[in-house]
N, C-alpha and C positions, 0 to 999 in steps of 0.2 A: 876324222870326218872327211867326206868327199870334198867339201869346199876348201879344206886346208891343203889337200894334195893338189887340187887344181890351181890354187894360188901359188904354190911353189914352182909349178911347171910354167906358169905364164910370166909375162914380163911385168914391169912395174905398173903399167896402166891397168892391166887386168888384175894385178895384185890388190890394188885399192878397191876395185869393185868386189873382189873375192872377200876381203875383210868386211866390207859392208854387208855382203850376203851372209857372212858368218855371224856378224852381230845381230842381223835380223833373225837368223835361225835360232841363236841363243835366246833372244828375247821372246820368240814364239815358244820355245821350250819352257821358259820360265812361266809364261802365261798359262801354259797347259798344266803345269804341275802346281802352281800356287793357286789358292782359292781367290775367287774374284772379290775384289773389295769395291764397294760403292762409296761415293762421297757421303760424308756424314751430314745429315740434315739436323740442325739443332732442335727443331720442333719435333721431329720424329724421335730423336733420342729422349726428349722430355716426355713424350707420350709413352715410350717404353718404360722409363723410370716410374711413371705414374701407374702403369699397368702392373709392374713388379710390386709396387707398394700396395696396390689393391689386392693382389694375390696374397701378400703377407698378411694383410688385415683379415682376409677371408680365412686364412689358415689359423689365425689366433682366435676366431670366434668359436664359442663352444658349440658342440654338436647338439642336435635336437634332443637326443636321448640322455644327455648328461644333465645331472642335477646341479643347481647353483651351489657354489661353495659354502655360503653361509648356512643354507638349509642342511647340508651334510655335516657341518661342524656342530650345529645345534642339536641334530639328532644323535650324533655320537656322544656329545656331552651329556645329553639327557639320559642316554642308555647307561653311561658310566655312573651318573648320579643315582639312577634307580638301583643299580647293583650295590653301590655304597650304602644307600639308605636301607636297603634290605638287609645287608650285613649288620648295620648298626642296630636295626630293629631286633635282631636275634641276640646280639651281645650286650645291648644296653647302651644308654647314652649318659652324658654328663647331666643333661637336663632332667632325665628320669631320676638320677641319683639325688639331685637337688630337691626335686619335688618329693621324693620319698623321705628325705631327711626332714623336710618341712612338715610333712604329715606326721612323722614320728614325734616331732617337737610339739605340734598342736595336740596330739593324743596325750602326751605327758602332761601338758598344761591342763587339759580338760579333766583328766582322771587323777590328778595329784591329790593323794590322801583320801579321796572320797569314792573312787571308782572301785567296782567289784573286779575280781580277777578276769572274768569274761569280758567285761567292758574294757579293761586295760589291754587285753589281747586284741580286741577288735579295733580299738582306737589307735593303739600304738603300732601294732604290726600289720593288722589287716588293711587299714587304710593306706599304709605305706606300700604294701604289695600291690594293692589295686591301682594306686596312682602310678607306680612304675609300669605296670602292665598297660595302663591307659596311654602313657607317653610313648612306650615302645609300639603300641598298636597304631598310634597316629603316624609314627615314622614308617611303619610297615605299610599302612594304607597309602601314604604318599608315594612310597617306592613302587607299589603295585600299580597305581594310577599312571605314574610317569612311564613305567615300562609298557603298559598297555597302549598309551598314547604313541610311543615310539613304534610299537609293532603295528598299529593301525595305519600310520602314515605310510604312503607308498614311496618307493624309490630309495630305500635304505640299503647300504651295502650289507653283505652277509655277516661280517663281524659285528656290526652295530646291532643287527637283529639278534645275534647270539648273546651279546652282552645284555640286551633288553630282556631276553628270555630268562637269563640268569637273575636279573633284577626282579622279574615277575615271580620267579620261584622263591627267591629269598623273601620277598615281600609277602607272598602268600603264606609261607611257613611262619614268618614273624607275626602276621595277623592271626593265624590259627593259635599260636602259642600265647599271644597276648589275650585273646578272647578266653582261652581256657584258664589262664591265670586270673583274669579279672573275675570270672564267675566261679572260681574255685573248682574247676572240673578236674584238674590234675592232682592238686593237693588241697586239702581243706585246712582251715585254720585250726591250730591246736586248741583243745578245750582245757579249762582250768583243772579238771580232775585228773588229766593225764599228765 
């Protein structure tokens, strides 16, 4: 630096002033390179913290287009239930089996020893088939209604709608098969002569 060389050439009196000038120059250089800091005001710092907290709260609020979580969970659960009920309607249920066995037992009691073969077939087998078809049809109808309800409500994700469509298709098929079985459209009851 120039101040250093001048201080070496001058005497002791000017050397002290040279060092003062050098210290001032160094201090000015530091001020130019360092960012300016202002004294911290406690109230201002508190306001900034509150502003940051407000911004965090605003970030956590759901957007206007997003659906509430409980409605999304309920719709998804309803779609899965409709698909499960539709599958159960096609394969049969424990309830349908119990009702069928009950009808078989009642038919055996009614026709014990006195019923004709046609009456025994109708009471023992026909009523059991029809009651099974009725129970499966109820499950299919519930599956279809729940699936349609999920599809009608807006704002459901694509996968929920896909599962609901599957439930509606399974419920519709189950309902079709149950109605056909109940009214003997697919297979008729055997006759005593055959």
